[in-house]
Rosetta silent file (secondary structure, phi, psi, omega in degrees, C-alpha in Angstrom):
SEQUENCE: XXXXXXXXXXXXXXXXXXXXXXXXXXXXXXXXXXXXXXXXXXXXXXXXXXXXXXXXXXXXXXXXXXXXXXXXXXXXXXXXXXXXXXXXXXXXXXXXXXX
SCORE:     score description
SCORE:     0.000 S_00000001
   1 L     0.000  142.633 -176.897    0.009    0.009    0.004 S_00000001
   2 H   -59.114  -40.062 -179.359    1.235    3.480   -0.876 S_00000001
   3 H   -58.591  -41.662  177.479    0.729    4.754    2.689 S_00000001
   4 H   -60.517  -43.934  179.483    3.122    2.100    3.986 S_00000001
   5 H   -63.891  -39.052  178.331    5.712    3.113    1.412 S_00000001
   6 H   -64.048  -44.234  179.042    5.319    6.764    2.369 S_00000001
   7 H   -64.586  -42.274 -178.661    5.813    5.970    6.054 S_00000001
   8 H   -64.349  -30.470 -178.200    8.801    3.733    5.319 S_00000001
   9 H   -70.565  -18.114 -179.130   10.465    6.482    3.281 S_00000001
  10 L    67.149   10.279  179.619   10.568    8.699    6.384 S_00000001
  11 L   -93.317  -11.145 -171.867    9.689   11.692    4.135 S_00000001
  12 L  -124.953   38.642 -178.372    6.068   11.959    5.202 S_00000001
  13 H   -58.746  -26.107  179.745    6.209   11.889    8.997 S_00000001
  14 H   -62.870  -24.432 -178.869    3.687   14.724    9.131 S_00000001
  15 H   -55.708  -38.366 -178.955    0.947   12.358    7.963 S_00000001
  16 H   -87.853    1.816  179.535    0.729   10.792   11.400 S_00000001
  17 L  -109.767  -17.395 -174.262    0.870   14.169   13.125 S_00000001
  18 H   -59.642  -50.475 -176.497   -1.837   16.113   11.275 S_00000001
  19 H   -59.601  -50.375 -178.221   -4.846   14.678   13.121 S_00000001
  20 H   -66.646  -29.819  177.023   -3.453   15.189   16.622 S_00000001
  21 H   -72.008  -36.969 -178.587   -2.275   18.707   15.710 S_00000001
  22 H   -81.328  -29.875 -172.111   -5.689   19.702   14.347 S_00000001
  23 H   -51.487  -48.880 -178.168   -7.873   17.988   16.948 S_00000001
  24 H   -60.524  -34.588  179.374   -7.627   20.622   19.712 S_00000001
  25 H   -68.501  -42.060  178.303   -8.589   23.382   17.268 S_00000001
  26 H   -66.868  -42.172  179.972  -11.588   21.451   16.006 S_00000001
  27 H   -63.753  -40.404  179.688  -12.674   20.574   19.542 S_00000001
  28 H   -57.348  -34.140 -179.523  -12.404   24.201   20.649 S_00000001
  29 L  -100.024    6.337  179.348  -14.962   25.132   17.984 S_00000001
  30 L    58.580   41.717  175.617  -16.995   21.954   18.486 S_00000001
  31 L  -103.370  148.851  176.453  -16.328   20.714   14.965 S_00000001
  32 L   -80.299  145.175  175.487  -15.998   17.058   14.042 S_00000001
  33 L  -136.041  134.192 -177.888  -12.658   15.829   12.727 S_00000001
  34 L  -123.602  144.256  178.923  -12.043   12.471   11.133 S_00000001
  35 L  -112.837  102.004  177.839   -8.819   10.680   10.348 S_00000001
  36 L  -109.556   30.608 -178.840   -9.078    8.631    7.189 S_00000001
  37 L   -57.271  -44.426 -178.013   -5.347    8.555    6.559 S_00000001
  38 L  -106.840  107.359 -177.007   -5.250    4.763    6.447 S_00000001
  39 H   -62.043  -19.530  178.876   -8.076    3.315    4.332 S_00000001
  40 H   -65.300  -22.837  178.911   -7.558   -0.085    5.980 S_00000001
  41 H   -61.244  -24.913  178.115   -9.177    1.305    9.131 S_00000001
  42 H  -117.570   22.956  176.575  -12.504    1.101    7.300 S_00000001
  43 L    78.760   21.538 -178.226  -11.765   -1.961    5.197 S_00000001
  44 L  -106.005 -179.216  177.530  -10.477   -0.019    2.188 S_00000001
  45 L  -153.686  160.251  175.500   -7.375    0.044    0.044 S_00000001
  46 E   -77.170  142.423 -175.989   -5.851    2.476   -2.405 S_00000001
  47 L   -86.167  -48.872 -174.899   -7.035    1.932   -5.955 S_00000001
  48 L  -125.781   17.958 -178.145   -4.314    3.561   -8.003 S_00000001
  49 L    94.265  -13.624 -179.396   -1.794    4.501   -5.376 S_00000001
  50 L  -129.519  -43.834 -171.331   -3.504    7.793   -4.643 S_00000001
  51 L  -106.076  147.466  172.306   -7.260    7.357   -4.604 S_00000001
  52 E   -87.900  163.931  177.189   -9.554    5.093   -2.635 S_00000001
  53 L   -75.073  163.731 -179.478  -12.444    3.306   -4.308 S_00000001
  54 H   -60.559  -39.535  177.883  -15.956    4.678   -4.399 S_00000001
  55 H   -59.691  -37.848  177.738  -17.156    2.068   -1.930 S_00000001
  56 H   -65.368  -37.331  179.151  -14.580    3.269    0.555 S_00000001
  57 H   -65.071  -34.868  175.915  -15.824    6.828    0.185 S_00000001
  58 H   -66.026  -41.445  177.327  -19.294    5.584    1.059 S_00000001
  59 H   -64.419  -34.185  175.122  -17.896    3.877    4.162 S_00000001
  60 H   -62.818  -46.582 -179.726  -16.180    7.151    5.085 S_00000001
  61 H   -62.312  -40.085  177.421  -19.494    8.971    4.806 S_00000001
  62 H   -60.711  -40.663  178.191  -21.195    6.303    6.910 S_00000001
  63 H   -65.221  -39.801  178.262  -18.563    6.812    9.608 S_00000001
  64 H   -63.764  -48.581 -178.566  -19.064   10.561    9.483 S_00000001
  65 H   -70.176  -24.542  176.795  -22.847   10.390    9.804 S_00000001
  66 H   -70.090  -35.262 -173.382  -22.529    7.792   12.579 S_00000001
  67 H  -102.293  -15.484 -175.521  -20.339   10.101   14.665 S_00000001
  68 L  -119.313  111.708 -175.343  -21.509   13.588   13.673 S_00000001
  69 H   -62.367  -32.793 -179.566  -25.090   14.514   14.533 S_00000001
  70 H   -70.836  -47.756  178.274  -25.133   17.473   12.101 S_00000001
  71 H   -61.374  -33.779 -179.590  -23.931   15.409    9.153 S_00000001
  72 H   -60.407  -28.839 -179.271  -26.424   12.721   10.145 S_00000001
  73 L   -70.294  -16.087 -172.382  -29.276   15.122    9.405 S_00000001
  74 L  -114.642    9.822  179.287  -28.271   15.320    5.747 S_00000001
  75 L  -146.672  166.540 -178.658  -27.690   11.714    4.818 S_00000001
  76 L  -124.909  120.998  177.217  -29.290    8.324    5.179 S_00000001
  77 H   -60.863  -37.217 -178.487  -27.447    5.277    6.448 S_00000001
  78 H   -63.046  -42.324  179.980  -30.050    3.086    4.756 S_00000001
  79 H   -66.073  -42.540  179.330  -29.357    4.607    1.335 S_00000001
  80 H   -65.177  -40.427  176.107  -25.628    4.253    1.797 S_00000001
  81 H   -60.032  -42.514 -179.753  -26.056    0.629    2.895 S_00000001
  82 H   -61.904  -40.108  177.722  -28.171   -0.045   -0.202 S_00000001
  83 H   -64.366  -41.267  178.203  -25.414    1.360   -2.403 S_00000001
  84 H   -67.346  -37.553 -179.853  -22.831   -0.824   -0.723 S_00000001
  85 H   -65.466  -29.026 -177.165  -25.062   -3.906   -0.962 S_00000001
  86 L   -83.984   -4.600 -177.265  -25.418   -3.421   -4.734 S_00000001
  87 L   -61.391  130.827  169.375  -21.670   -3.354   -5.298 S_00000001
  88 L  -112.538  -21.395  176.238  -20.385   -5.898   -7.769 S_00000001
  89 L  -117.447  120.411 -175.620  -17.062   -4.145   -8.169 S_00000001
  90 L   -62.131  -13.456  179.857  -15.380   -3.200   -4.855 S_00000001
  91 L   -89.367  -14.529 -178.470  -14.059   -0.028   -6.448 S_00000001
  92 L  -123.275  148.861  178.810  -17.479    1.295   -7.387 S_00000001
  93 L   -74.002  -36.626  179.750  -20.628    1.915   -5.362 S_00000001
  94 L  -147.379   90.368 -173.669  -22.849    0.825   -8.221 S_00000001
  95 L   -72.266   -5.780 -179.765  -20.935   -0.621  -11.137 S_00000001
  96 L   -83.338  -10.876 -179.126  -24.087   -1.150  -13.201 S_00000001
  97 L   -68.294  153.907 -178.824  -24.495    2.575  -13.902 S_00000001
  98 L   -76.295  153.388 -178.246  -23.629    3.778  -17.364 S_00000001
  99 L  -109.322    0.000    0.000  -20.318    5.492  -17.984 S_00000001
């Protein structure tokens, strides 16, 4: 995984410091902050070395609406689950749509 290679290179040490550096500022203003640095935390993987798959982005949104009451008002866990259930390609939320 690209993240592992970045960590091993020792050139990207800031990646593991960003969340903890930002958290106090977000908490002070009562804003939610999420750390999706490692897609494996939600069962994802990088698709092309840079981007996660569409299904992973849905899982990110599910995590956000689960933990953030404001975001929860604007999305539906049931709809997101339905999109994930229809996946035939793990990189796409609904691979049957036309391109």
